[in-house]
Each structure stands twice: as structure tokens, then as C-alpha cells.
C-alpha positions in Angstrom: 0.3 -0.1 0.2 1.2 3.0 -0.8 0.6 6.6 1.0 -2.0 8.0 -1.7 -4.0 4.6 -1.5 -3.8 4.7 2.3 -5.4 8.1 2.1 -8.2 6.8 -0.3 -8.8 4.2 2.2 -9.0 6.0 5.1 -11.9 8.5 3.8 -13.8 5.2 2.8 -13.4 3.8 6.1 -14.8 6.9 7.2 -17.5 7.4 5.0 -18.8 3.7 5.6 -18.1 3.9 9.6 -18.5 7.8 10.4 -15.7 7.3 13.0 -11.6 8.5 13.2 -9.7 6.1 10.7 -6.0 5.6 10.7 -4.4 3.3 7.3 -0.9 2.7 7.9 1.3 2.4 4.8 4.4 0.9 6.3 7.6 2.1 4.6 5.2 5.2 3.4 3.8 6.5 5.8 0.3 6.5 7.2 -2.9 8.6 6.4 -5.9 9.4 9.3 -9.3 11.0 8.6 -11.1 12.4 12.0 -15.1 12.2 12.7 -14.4 15.7 13.9 -13.5 16.8 10.2 -10.1 16.8 8.7 -7.8 14.5 7.1 -4.1 13.8 6.5 -0.8 11.7 6.1 2.8 11.8 7.4 5.6 10.3 5.2 7.7 7.6 7.1 10.6 8.9 8.4 13.6 7.4 6.2 15.7 5.1 8.6 17.7 1.8 8.5 15.7 -0.7 9.1 16.9 -3.3 11.4 13.7 -5.5 11.8 10.3 -4.3 11.1 8.8 -6.7 14.0 6.6 -4.9 16.4 6.0 -2.2 14.6 2.8 -1.8 14.1 2.2 -3.1 17.9 4.7 0.0 18.1 2.6 2.4 16.2 -0.7 1.5 17.8 0.7 1.9 21.2 1.8 5.4 21.0 -1.1 6.2 18.8 -3.3 5.2 21.6 -1.4 6.8 24.2 -1.2 9.8 22.7 -5.4 10.0 22.4 -5.9 9.3 25.9 -3.2 12.2 26.9 -6.1 14.7 24.7 -4.2 14.9 21.4 -5.6 15.5 18.3 -5.8 12.1 15.9 -3.5 13.7 13.5 -1.0 14.8 16.4 -1.3 11.2 17.3 -0.5 9.8 14.4 2.4 12.1 13.7 3.7 10.9 17.1 3.1 7.1 16.5 5.1 7.5 13.2 7.6 8.8 14.8 7.7 6.4 17.2 7.3 3.4 15.4 10.6 4.4 13.1 12.7 4.7 15.9 11.5 1.2 17.2 12.6 -0.2 13.8 15.9 1.4 13.4 17.3 -0.3 16.9 
């Protein structure tokens, strides 16, 4: 999945379920659509990947922690994206 496909999927899922959506695109980044309005994407950070094992868990964990701490969906996705990049490069 490339980033433009992730953006389209995020919007389509939002329209179908009327909720926040996040679609990850691996080495390309992630896209989001908020039920409160707005959408966006973040490109993956360029890192040397040591192992991608656990990258999704790291992304989701940081995404949820950021949301619980009151951040917007866009900020939460950017935070999760950075955390996953750090994780796969160690």
C-alpha cells in the first residue's frame, strides 16, 4: 500500500463507519481521517530498518497513548509514526 492508497482507504473507511480512521502504509507512512473533520497523512521517516517485527504494535500503542493524553488524531498519528520509525531502526 502506498501513501495515496492509504489516504483513499482512510476516507472510504471514514465514510462507511463515520468514525476516526487510520491506515498505515508501512515504509510510506500513514493516513488518517477524523470524525471531527479533517484528514491528513505523514510520510515515513527515512531510517535504516533493522527489523520491522513489532512496528505495528509500537505504532498502535503510541497512537492510543497520544489520544488518551488529549492530542488530536493528526498529532497522534505523527507521534506514532515517529515512534515506529525509532523502533524499527533499533
